[in-house]
Structure formats: structure tokens, C-alpha cells
N, C-alpha and C positions, 0 to 999 in steps of 0.2 A: 423958621423958615427952613425948611424941606426939601434941596437941585438932592436932583440923578445927573448922575457927571456916569454918558456913557464913554467907553472905550470906544472907537474905534478898529473895526475888524477890516483886514480887505478878502476873507472871506463873502462875506456881503458883499460887497457888485457886483463877487463874480456869478452870481447864483442865478439869476436870465441873462446871462450873455450862453452862458453852461443851457439853458433853459431852451434856450432857442437853437441852438447849436443841432442841440436833440430834436427836435423835432424837425426844424430844415433836412437836418441828415439824414432820419426819418421816410418824408414824405419823397429825399429824391433820391433814395435806394430805390422805394417802391416805384419808382413812374416811371427807371430804370427797368428793375428785375420785375413788377410784380406782376399780376393775374392780366391786368390791363395797362401792360408797360409796356415802354416803345420797342424793347424786343418781340413782343406775344403779339404784339401788333403785324412785325415786320411773317410771323411764322401762319397769323394770318392774310397776311396778302399772301405768302410760294402756297399754301391749300388753296384756296380762295383760288388763282392761276389754276389748280391741279385738277379740282370739281370746275373751271369753267370749260377745258382736253376734254375731260369725260361726259363735260352734256353735250360738248359737241360729236364726239365721239360716236353715243349713243342717241343723237338725236339724226345723227349720220345715216349709223342704220335700223331705227326705225320708220325713217324715210324713204330706207331701201326695202323693211319690210313690210312697205302699207304695198309698195309701188308691186310686187308680187304679187301681194294677195289682191289691187288690183285687178291683176290676168287671169288669175282663177274663178271672180264672182263671175256670178251666172250673165249679165250684158257682155261682157265680155271673157267667153271661156277660148282658152288659148290655146291649145293641144295638145302643140312643145309644154310649154310650158307644166300642163295636168301631169307627162307623161315624165317629166324629168322630175317633179318633186315627189311623183308615185314611187320613181324607179330608187328616187334618195333614200326616200324615206323606209322603203321597202323590201332598201339592198338589192334588186332582183333583174336581170334581164335574159336575155337568152343565148343560148346557148355558141348561136354563131356571132355575135357582139363581144367588143369591146368598150371596157366603161369607163367612166374615167370621171369620179368626182372631186370639184373644186368646192372646199369647204367654203363658202359663204359668210358661217362664219367668225 
């Protein structure tokens, strides 16, 4: 009768814990430093706040432009606004007047 006797190895008991530690370490590292990790999420939030502020600024600028265009439309043509815009765009003034331009943008 044949029997096999195996010698107990210490290495065999460490294989599964070593693989588990490797997987947990890999996924743990990438959950913090990865492309979609915690640090990247903070950067996305900072960019979102900056873009929201830029959007608010551009929205206010657009509303100002829409208000100015409404003053120059056919239905309610404001002659002073038209004269001011023409002088600003053409850089024209009479010799006896002083013109001070405020940049709107």
C-alpha cells in the first residue's frame, strides 16, 4: 500500500494572506490617488466652483449686453445710447468736447 507523506510548509500558509494584502493595497491606493479617487474628487470640486463663478460673471455680462441692445432696438431707440455707442466704436468726437470712455468689458 502506497501512502504519501507531505512535509508541512510554512510558505503555503502565507500565499493567500499575501495575495489578499496585495489586492487590498492596490485598490486602497487607487481609491485615494487614482483617476477617480478622493484627491481627484477634490480637484473636480475646486474646478466646479471656479467654473460656477465664471458662469455667474458671464451671465451678468450677457444680461448687461442684452439690456444695452434693448436700448438700441427699433421699438425704443435711445438716441443718447446710440450716440454714445457710435462714438465709442468709431472713436469720433467733436473738436470742442472732451470724451472719456469707460470700458464696458
